C-alpha positions as CSV (number, residue, x, y, z in Angstrom):
1,X,7.0,38.0,32.5
2,X,4.7,39.4,35.2
3,X,4.2,37.0,38.1
4,X,0.6,36.1,38.8
5,X,-1.0,35.9,42.2
6,X,-1.8,32.5,43.7
7,X,-5.5,33.1,43.1
8,X,-4.9,33.9,39.4
9,X,-2.7,30.8,39.0
10,X,-5.4,28.6,40.7
11,X,-8.1,30.1,38.5
12,X,-6.0,29.5,35.4
13,X,-5.3,25.9,36.4
14,X,-9.0,25.3,37.1
15,X,-9.9,26.6,33.6
16,X,-7.2,24.3,32.0
17,X,-8.5,21.3,34.0
18,X,-12.1,22.0,33.2
19,X,-11.5,22.4,29.5
20,X,-9.3,19.3,29.5
21,X,-12.0,17.2,31.3
22,X,-15.0,18.5,29.4
23,X,-16.3,16.0,27.0
24,X,-17.4,17.3,23.6
25,X,-21.0,16.5,22.6
26,X,-21.6,12.9,21.3
27,X,-21.4,13.8,17.6
28,X,-17.9,15.4,18.0
29,X,-16.6,12.5,20.0
30,X,-17.4,10.1,17.2
31,X,-14.7,11.6,14.9
32,X,-11.2,12.8,15.4
33,X,-9.3,15.7,13.8
34,X,-7.5,13.2,11.5
35,X,-10.8,11.7,10.4
36,X,-12.1,15.2,9.6
37,X,-9.0,15.9,7.6
38,X,-9.6,12.8,5.5
39,X,-13.2,13.6,5.0
40,X,-12.4,17.2,4.0
41,X,-9.8,16.0,1.5
42,X,-12.1,13.4,0.0
43,X,-14.9,16.0,-0.2
44,X,-12.6,18.5,-2.0
45,X,-11.3,15.8,-4.4
46,X,-14.8,14.7,-5.3
47,X,-15.8,18.3,-5.9
48,X,-12.7,18.9,-8.1
49,X,-12.5,15.7,-10.0
50,X,-15.8,13.9,-9.5
51,X,-14.1,11.1,-7.6
52,X,-11.4,10.4,-5.0
53,X,-8.9,7.6,-4.9
54,X,-6.6,6.3,-2.2
55,X,-3.6,7.5,-4.2
56,X,-5.1,11.0,-4.4
57,X,-5.7,11.1,-0.7
58,X,-2.2,9.8,0.0
59,X,-0.7,12.5,-2.1
60,X,-2.9,15.2,-0.7
61,X,-2.2,14.4,2.9
62,X,1.4,13.2,2.3
63,X,0.7,9.9,4.1
64,X,1.4,6.3,3.1
65,X,-1.1,4.2,1.1
66,X,-1.5,1.7,4.0
67,X,-2.4,4.6,6.3
68,X,-5.0,5.8,3.9
69,X,-6.4,2.3,3.5
70,X,-6.6,1.9,7.3
71,X,-8.4,5.3,7.7
72,X,-10.8,4.5,4.8
73,X,-11.8,1.3,6.5
74,X,-12.3,3.2,9.8
75,X,-14.4,5.8,8.1
76,X,-16.4,3.1,6.4
77,X,-17.0,1.4,9.8
78,X,-18.0,4.8,11.2
79,X,-20.6,5.2,8.4
80,X,-18.9,8.4,7.0
81,X,-18.2,6.8,3.7
82,X,-18.6,3.6,1.7
83,X,-15.3,2.1,0.6
84,X,-14.5,-1.0,-1.4
85,X,-10.9,-1.6,-2.1
86,X,-10.1,-1.0,-5.8
87,X,-13.7,0.1,-6.3
88,X,-14.1,3.7,-5.1
89,X,-14.9,6.0,-2.3
90,X,-18.4,7.5,-1.7
91,X,-19.2,9.8,1.1
92,X,-22.4,9.1,3.0
93,X,-24.7,11.9,4.0
94,X,-23.1,12.0,7.4
95,X,-19.6,12.2,5.8
96,X,-20.7,15.0,3.5
97,X,-22.2,16.9,6.5
98,X,-18.9,16.6,8.5
99,X,-16.8,17.7,5.5
100,X,-19.1,20.7,4.7
101,X,-19.1,21.7,8.4
102,X,-15.2,21.6,8.4
103,X,-15.1,23.5,5.1
104,X,-17.4,26.2,6.5
105,X,-15.3,26.5,9.7
106,X,-12.2,26.9,7.6
107,X,-13.8,29.5,5.4
108,X,-15.0,31.6,8.4
109,X,-11.6,31.4,10.2
110,X,-9.6,32.3,7.0
111,X,-11.9,35.1,6.2
112,X,-11.5,36.5,9.8
113,X,-7.8,36.3,9.7
114,X,-7.7,38.1,6.3
115,X,-9.9,40.8,7.7
116,X,-7.4,41.5,10.5
117,X,-4.5,41.7,8.0
118,X,-3.1,38.2,7.8
119,X,-2.0,37.2,4.3
120,X,-4.0,34.5,2.5
121,X,-1.5,31.7,2.8
122,X,-1.0,32.2,6.5
123,X,-4.8,32.6,7.0
124,X,-5.4,29.2,5.4
125,X,-2.6,27.5,7.4
126,X,-3.9,28.9,10.7
127,X,-7.5,28.1,9.8
128,X,-6.5,24.5,9.1
129,X,-4.9,24.2,12.5
130,X,-7.8,25.7,14.4
131,X,-10.9,24.5,12.5
132,X,-11.2,21.3,14.5
133,X,-11.1,22.9,17.9
134,X,-13.7,25.6,18.1
135,X,-16.9,25.4,20.0
136,X,-20.1,25.8,17.9
137,X,-21.0,28.9,19.9
138,X,-17.7,30.5,19.1
139,X,-18.2,29.8,15.4
140,X,-21.7,31.3,15.6
141,X,-20.3,34.5,17.2
142,X,-17.5,34.7,14.7
143,X,-20.0,34.4,11.8
144,X,-22.1,37.2,13.4
145,X,-19.0,39.4,13.8
146,X,-17.9,38.9,10.2
147,X,-21.5,39.7,8.9
148,X,-21.6,42.8,11.1
149,X,-18.2,43.9,10.0
150,X,-19.1,43.6,6.3
151,X,-22.2,45.9,6.7
C-alpha cells in the first residue's frame, strides 16, 4: 500500500468527517434504511398478491413477528402506512412514494452493474446494499449516464 502524504491524509480525514457530519435533507432524516426495506417489501407484496401480511413481511425479511409488529407500528406513527393488528396493512401516499423511490434506485443501480458486466444476482445484492445511501444528484447523473449509454 502506497503511503500518502500528510496533506492527503488530512484531506481524506476532512472528507470523511464532513460526510459523517452532514445531515441529509429533512425528508431522508424521517426514515431509516430499515424502514425503507420494510416499505419496499410491503410495496412488492401488495403488487404481487394484492395485500401484505405481517407473516409475509416476516418471511420476506427473515425477521421475527414481534419485530415486524413493532416496525409496522412505527411506520404507522410516521404516516407511511395504516396498520391495524389482524386487519391489514395499507401504504399511505407517502409510503408508496418512498417505496417507489427505493425501487427506482434499485433498478438504476442493478442496471448499471449489469452494464459493466456484473451478473444479475450480484447486481441485485449490491444494489440492495447501496440503494439507501446515494445522493439524489448521484442518482440523477447515473440515470443520465445509463440513458446516454443506451443510445
